[in-house]
C-alpha positions as MATLAB code, in Angstrom:
seq = 'MTIKNKILPALMVALLGAAGCDSLLEVTDPDLVTPDNVQGERGAELYWAGALGQFANAFSSGGGGQALYSGMLADEFHLSGTFPTRNEVDRREMDVRNGTLLGQYRALHQARVGLKNAAERLEELLPGDSRIAEMWNLNGFTYLFFAEHYCSGVPFSQTPNEGEVEYSTQVTTAEMLTTAIGRFQAAQAATAGSSDQANLAAIGLGRIYLNQGDWAGAAAAVASVADDWEYLIRSKGGGAFGQRNAIYEMNHSQRRWSLSDQEGGNGVAFRTASDSRLPWADAGEFGFDEETQLYHQLKYASWDDDAVLASGVEARLIEAEANLNGAGGTDWLTVLNDLRATESLAALADPGSLDAQVDLLYEERARWMFGTAHRLGDLRRLVRLYGRDQSAVFPNGPFFKGGTYGPDVNFPIPFEELENPELAGLTGQVCLNRDA';
ca = [
      65.146  129.379  138.001;
      68.727  129.641  136.803;
      71.755  127.758  138.047;
      75.199  129.205  137.309;
      78.396  127.275  137.690;
      81.509  128.849  139.128;
      84.911  129.040  137.468;
      88.216  128.965  139.302;
      90.643  131.726  138.328;
      92.530  131.053  135.127;
      95.774  130.119  136.869;
      94.222  127.175  138.673;
      92.314  126.096  135.600;
      95.611  125.895  133.745;
      97.374  124.107  136.579;
      94.748  121.417  136.827;
      94.054  121.092  133.143;
      95.461  122.308  129.879;
      98.861  123.657  130.893;
     102.040  122.248  129.404;
     100.451  119.892  126.880;
     102.884  117.919  124.747;
     100.243  115.601  123.290;
      96.480  115.305  123.316;
      96.141  114.410  126.988;
      99.571  114.652  128.609;
      99.961  117.393  131.203;
     103.248  118.609  132.682;
     103.081  118.647  136.474;
     102.942  122.271  137.680;
     105.359  123.533  140.302;
     102.722  125.321  142.376;
     100.080  122.612  142.764;
     100.807  118.889  142.968;
      98.577  115.942  143.879;
     100.040  115.998  147.406;
      98.666  119.532  147.847;
      95.195  118.642  146.610;
      93.758  116.905  149.632;
      90.662  117.144  151.804;
      87.626  119.324  151.192;
      89.696  122.191  149.811;
      91.464  119.844  147.432;
      88.163  118.438  146.221;
      86.891  121.956  145.551;
      90.000  122.715  143.498;
      89.371  119.688  141.304;
      85.720  120.692  140.929;
      86.444  124.310  140.070;
      89.291  123.441  137.731;
      87.095  120.983  135.835;
      84.352  123.603  135.504;
      86.882  125.962  133.978;
      88.042  123.310  131.529;
      84.469  122.658  130.440;
      83.779  126.369  129.928;
      86.926  126.662  127.821;
      85.811  123.736  125.664;
      82.204  124.908  125.357;
      81.913  128.685  125.087;
      85.121  130.442  126.123;
      88.744  130.669  125.033;
      89.371  130.546  121.302;
      85.828  129.618  120.376;
      84.662  126.380  121.929;
      82.111  123.910  120.628;
      79.355  126.538  120.689;
      81.180  128.717  118.173;
      82.881  126.195  115.897;
      79.823  123.964  115.524;
      77.811  127.062  114.630;
      80.404  127.914  111.975;
      80.174  124.470  110.382;
      76.387  124.815  110.465;
      74.669  128.065  109.438;
      74.946  130.365  112.458;
      78.244  132.138  111.687;
      80.388  132.874  108.658;
      84.010  133.905  108.407;
      84.969  137.566  108.475;
      88.592  136.826  109.361;
      91.607  135.504  107.513;
      92.681  132.219  109.119;
      92.795  129.486  106.439;
      92.043  126.876  109.109;
      88.814  128.655  110.035;
      87.969  129.084  106.375;
      88.058  125.282  106.072;
      85.399  125.005  108.783;
      83.116  127.595  107.220;
      83.576  126.051  103.761;
      82.831  122.540  105.095;
      86.074  121.095  103.777;
      88.455  120.393  106.644;
      91.930  118.877  106.615;
      92.973  116.466  109.369;
      96.066  118.655  109.872;
      93.953  121.719  110.718;
      95.737  123.212  113.734;
      92.770  125.297  114.863;
      90.565  122.220  115.066;
      93.301  120.371  116.932;
      93.087  122.997  119.681;
      89.316  122.574  119.976;
      89.621  118.785  119.974;
      92.253  118.896  122.719;
      90.192  121.269  124.844;
      87.155  118.986  124.729;
      89.206  115.904  125.601;
      90.956  117.711  128.457;
      87.584  118.770  129.845;
      86.324  115.200  129.542;
      89.286  113.765  131.437;
      89.344  116.565  134.009;
      85.655  116.139  134.789;
      85.941  112.377  135.243;
      88.966  112.772  137.496;
      87.168  115.466  139.485;
      84.081  113.285  139.905;
      86.180  110.413  141.203;
      88.173  112.659  143.543;
      84.962  114.209  144.902;
      83.525  110.729  145.475;
      86.633  109.957  147.516;
      86.925  113.214  149.466;
      83.327  114.530  149.638;
      80.949  111.552  149.365;
      77.330  112.610  149.063;
      78.112  116.053  147.638;
      75.880  117.092  144.713;
      78.913  118.409  142.838;
      79.738  114.776  142.066;
      76.590  114.733  139.941;
      77.616  117.989  138.287;
      80.960  116.521  137.240;
      79.329  113.394  135.792;
      76.727  115.516  134.019;
      79.301  117.737  132.338;
      81.434  114.713  131.508;
      78.347  113.285  129.807;
      78.005  116.452  127.743;
      81.578  116.104  126.490;
      80.719  112.671  125.086;
      77.498  114.111  123.663;
      79.442  116.872  121.870;
      81.882  114.358  120.433;
      78.926  112.318  119.152;
      77.088  115.319  117.678;
      80.046  117.248  116.281;
      82.740  114.728  115.307;
      82.975  111.804  112.931;
      82.599  108.236  114.121;
      85.815  106.722  115.459;
      87.006  109.154  118.139;
      89.459  107.467  120.568;
      88.812  108.214  124.251;
      92.133  107.804  126.013;
      92.176  108.358  129.759;
      94.581  109.953  132.209;
      93.504  108.704  135.656;
      94.319  110.763  138.734;
      98.091  110.531  139.204;
      98.257  107.853  136.495;
      99.755  107.246  133.077;
      97.840  107.722  129.837;
      95.586  104.755  129.041;
      95.184  104.781  125.268;
      91.916  103.950  123.538;
      91.010  102.465  120.205;
      88.318  103.977  117.959;
      84.809  104.410  119.360;
      81.699  104.613  117.184;
      79.175  107.414  117.461;
      76.600  104.973  118.850;
      79.074  103.916  121.537;
      79.767  107.553  122.438;
      76.055  108.084  123.056;
      75.882  104.916  125.142;
      78.763  106.133  127.297;
      77.064  109.515  127.700;
      73.895  107.785  128.891;
      75.938  106.005  131.563;
      77.423  109.310  132.727;
      74.019  110.997  133.011;
      72.653  107.997  134.864;
      75.628  108.205  137.256;
      74.721  111.858  137.800;
      71.114  110.931  138.524;
      72.318  108.518  141.200;
      74.478  111.205  142.806;
      72.221  114.281  142.811;
      71.991  114.289  146.616;
      68.633  116.022  146.296;
      69.808  118.689  143.840;
      66.978  119.435  141.412;
      69.403  121.364  139.220;
      71.601  118.324  138.676;
      68.553  116.114  138.170;
      67.320  118.522  135.492;
      70.728  118.715  133.829;
      70.888  114.921  133.609;
      67.326  114.831  132.261;
      68.143  117.247  129.442;
      71.302  115.325  128.580;
      69.350  112.066  128.348;
      66.523  113.650  126.380;
      69.001  115.052  123.874;
      70.627  111.637  123.435;
      67.285  109.897  122.937;
      66.404  112.432  120.231;
      69.637  111.551  118.466;
      68.734  107.880  118.707;
      65.198  108.394  117.435;
      63.741  107.203  120.752;
      60.929  109.750  120.772;
      59.018  108.343  123.737;
      62.181  108.043  125.809;
      63.142  111.641  124.991;
      59.757  113.030  126.040;
      59.702  111.015  129.242;
      63.230  112.044  130.196;
      62.508  115.793  130.217;
      58.888  115.838  131.401;
      59.700  117.068  134.908;
      61.985  119.974  133.879;
      60.301  123.318  134.563;
      59.874  125.820  131.729;
      61.957  128.517  133.431;
      64.905  126.349  134.493;
      68.408  126.950  133.054;
      71.945  125.754  133.630;
      74.460  128.388  132.584;
      78.136  128.189  131.731;
      79.563  131.298  133.265;
      81.687  133.855  131.432;
      83.964  136.400  133.067;
      84.824  139.465  131.017;
      87.317  140.799  133.511;
      89.202  137.508  133.575;
      91.676  135.862  131.270;
      91.006  135.159  127.595;
      89.945  131.610  128.417;
      87.123  132.877  130.654;
      85.452  135.376  128.309;
      82.393  134.644  126.224;
      84.029  133.499  122.985;
      81.125  134.291  120.673;
      81.180  137.933  121.767;
      84.984  137.971  121.683;
      85.264  136.688  118.124;
      82.254  138.554  116.745;
      82.532  141.955  118.432;
      86.072  142.337  119.731;
      88.143  140.522  117.122;
      85.680  140.831  114.192;
      86.670  137.335  112.995;
      83.182  135.849  112.567;
      79.887  137.429  111.542;
      76.211  136.534  111.993;
      74.973  134.531  109.008;
      71.723  134.843  107.074;
      70.372  132.099  104.798;
      73.938  130.852  104.465;
      74.551  128.671  101.431;
      70.895  128.860  100.420;
      69.740  126.451  103.144;
      70.522  128.444  106.264;
      68.041  130.115  108.601;
      67.249  133.784  107.925;
      68.796  134.944  111.183;
      68.956  138.584  110.025;
      66.284  139.132  107.383;
      63.493  137.561  109.459;
      63.456  139.838  112.499;
      63.067  137.934  115.753;
      63.431  139.075  119.362;
      65.123  135.788  120.292;
      68.186  136.804  118.272;
      68.752  140.551  118.269;
      71.489  141.763  115.909;
      72.974  144.914  114.452;
      74.928  145.965  111.404;
      78.329  146.863  112.819;
      78.827  149.464  110.126;
      82.281  148.166  109.324;
      84.103  145.271  107.734;
      85.380  142.299  109.645;
      89.028  141.563  110.311;
      89.528  140.605  106.662;
      88.545  144.175  105.662;
      86.176  142.875  102.983;
      83.312  141.024  104.688;
      80.491  143.128  106.143;
      80.361  142.589  109.900;
      77.058  141.837  111.589;
      76.876  141.657  115.367;
      74.768  139.062  117.097;
      73.456  140.636  120.318;
      72.341  137.531  122.171;
      75.778  137.729  123.764;
      76.394  141.454  124.172;
      79.462  141.390  126.405;
      82.367  139.237  127.548;
      80.385  138.551  130.737;
      77.324  137.026  129.115;
      76.768  133.438  130.189;
      75.909  130.632  127.768;
      72.978  128.272  128.277;
      73.956  124.609  128.291;
      70.510  123.202  129.070;
      67.095  124.692  129.798;
      63.378  124.196  130.257;
      62.888  125.694  126.801;
      64.963  122.851  125.392;
      62.874  120.373  127.378;
      59.720  121.691  125.717;
      61.336  121.597  122.257;
      62.332  117.977  122.871;
      58.726  117.193  123.778;
      57.507  118.963  120.631;
      59.764  116.885  118.391;
      58.733  113.716  120.166;
      55.062  114.575  119.693;
      55.575  115.372  116.014;
      56.953  111.841  115.688;
      54.046  110.189  117.471;
      55.184  110.321  121.104;
      54.793  112.777  123.968;
      51.575  114.096  125.434;
      51.282  117.705  124.214;
      50.644  118.742  120.625;
      53.895  119.923  119.025;
      52.422  123.139  117.637;
      50.833  124.041  120.979;
      54.252  123.641  122.609;
      55.883  125.932  120.042;
      53.196  128.588  120.357;
      53.225  128.511  124.153;
      56.970  129.164  124.035;
      56.548  131.949  121.466;
      53.948  133.609  123.676;
      56.622  134.163  126.320;
      58.385  136.417  123.786;
      55.139  138.011  122.562;
      55.643  136.413  119.160;
      52.704  135.660  116.864;
      51.333  132.140  116.879;
      52.416  129.785  114.120;
      50.027  127.967  111.800;
      50.352  124.303  110.918;
      51.971  124.189  107.456;
      50.313  120.856  106.709;
      52.878  118.401  105.367;
      55.247  116.501  107.644;
      58.329  117.890  105.881;
      57.088  121.445  106.362;
      56.251  120.736  110.011;
      59.770  119.426  110.612;
      61.214  122.507  108.888;
      59.155  124.768  111.144;
      60.157  122.917  114.304;
      63.840  123.003  113.419;
      63.758  126.709  112.626;
      62.199  127.316  116.037;
      64.978  125.231  117.607;
      67.558  127.261  115.685;
      66.180  130.553  116.993;
      65.637  129.503  120.594;
      69.027  127.795  120.980;
      71.277  129.906  118.763;
      74.931  129.861  119.803;
      74.584  127.008  122.312;
      76.082  124.075  120.350;
      72.780  122.604  119.187;
      72.527  123.520  115.523;
      75.144  121.153  114.058;
      73.627  118.165  115.845;
      70.186  119.222  114.606;
      71.327  119.426  110.979;
      72.960  116.005  111.214;
      69.755  114.575  112.720;
      67.758  115.962  109.779;
      70.022  113.950  107.480;
      70.265  110.819  109.594;
      66.725  110.390  110.945;
      64.556  112.376  108.533;
      66.216  111.239  105.323;
      67.246  114.675  104.078;
      70.193  115.014  101.717;
      73.066  116.963  103.263;
      73.109  119.293  100.235;
      69.549  120.360  101.111;
      70.297  120.870  104.813;
      73.797  122.328  105.176;
      75.112  125.486  103.442;
      75.691  124.480   99.851;
      76.760  125.817   96.458;
      79.143  128.750   95.827;
      81.190  129.816   98.867;
      81.298  133.568   99.329;
      85.082  133.653   99.738;
      85.672  131.602   96.607;
      85.141  128.027   95.481;
      82.214  125.936   96.670;
      81.047  124.403   99.928;
      82.447  120.950  100.604;
      80.683  117.794  101.834;
      81.729  117.769  105.527;
      78.912  117.403  108.055;
      81.141  116.884  111.106;
      84.652  117.566  112.366;
      87.467  115.149  111.485;
      89.730  113.525  114.055;
      93.086  115.364  114.002;
      96.089  113.749  112.370;
      97.917  113.807  115.719;
      95.737  110.945  116.985;
      97.752  108.647  114.728;
     100.445  108.838  117.440;
      98.074  106.779  119.611;
      99.682  103.291  119.761;
      96.232  101.681  119.758;
      95.748  103.035  116.222;
      98.916  101.472  114.806;
      98.540  100.758  111.125;
      96.166  103.601  110.372;
      97.424  106.231  107.944;
      95.996  109.598  107.025;
      92.485  109.241  108.466;
      91.303  108.138  111.910;
      87.562  108.507  111.233;
      85.621  105.295  110.719;
      83.294  107.301  108.465;
      82.215  110.923  107.906;
      78.473  110.187  107.765;
      75.871  112.311  109.487;
];
């Protein structure tokens, strides 16, 4: 079973979300749609559809989204373009004044605020509608992405419906995960019988519990999710730039990023170890920089290809990791081999040592969930919960465009957040720490 969301045309997405931004969250009121126009059932649907569009833009559309940029900081993609700001991401050495990262940070915050406002407006105008759960679920995923992809200390300012900006102080990574749990629990309470929204909340909670090292809680959370279930973030090739699949756009159309292979010595062999879960092709040309060989990933083979946000496959992988750590009911290797059988892949053998078992599990996760904003969080978890050194997990050593890889394992908070009056006195760096 697959559930696809729907995206409002780009004009309405802009009107309800990211148009006219002067700061991180401020939005200039549009002339065509005002709060007075957004009333009743139709008004509620506009909020819902606009928020879906904002989430897609932040996740897998527009200029890249979390799915693409987190894969660049990890080992999924490498730079075949020329932007210095993107080079910083690939090299793992990012400046807080990086304008490209500011755009991604803004998009994720705008989705977060838009989804919360939409959930509250739907509760007011369409009580009992399952789309309330969908808004809380996706809002929960924005907090989850901030926790997995950004340093500790992100401020979460709010812009209530028709209200002024309510500024926030710094929030720790642990607090971000706690907030996300609350959002997924709110979704569970509002599913109105929707199994899709119940499953989406279950995956969100299971992913959080993995990050917290709560293996039993993670396994229990996802146990009821069917193997063949998916929730997709829709792409629209015939639509505006902000609606297209960004991984295809940047890899195939613009030739800015290429498919990696054993990047920095530690990366997964995405090309040299052939695997049906990630088809690829040599493009037979250089990338935009006219010097880096371009390799096409074919998981996303068009602007229209949708991106998986959560799935039954992920549920099984969560159970496998839980079992490997002493929780969950099904043997971890049996889970992996049952999944591989669906792709007619040969069964894996137990490599013996715990470290080798973890390596095997995480490579399977990398191949099953490529390009879906999982890999960076996985690499950070290897450092944080399994005691690995970041230099043995992330791309390391000489950087192919010159210099060496830096130490960054997450995205910094942009310099512009220092304009937040709640952060008065801070200079230069908003992050509480840059730890995994």
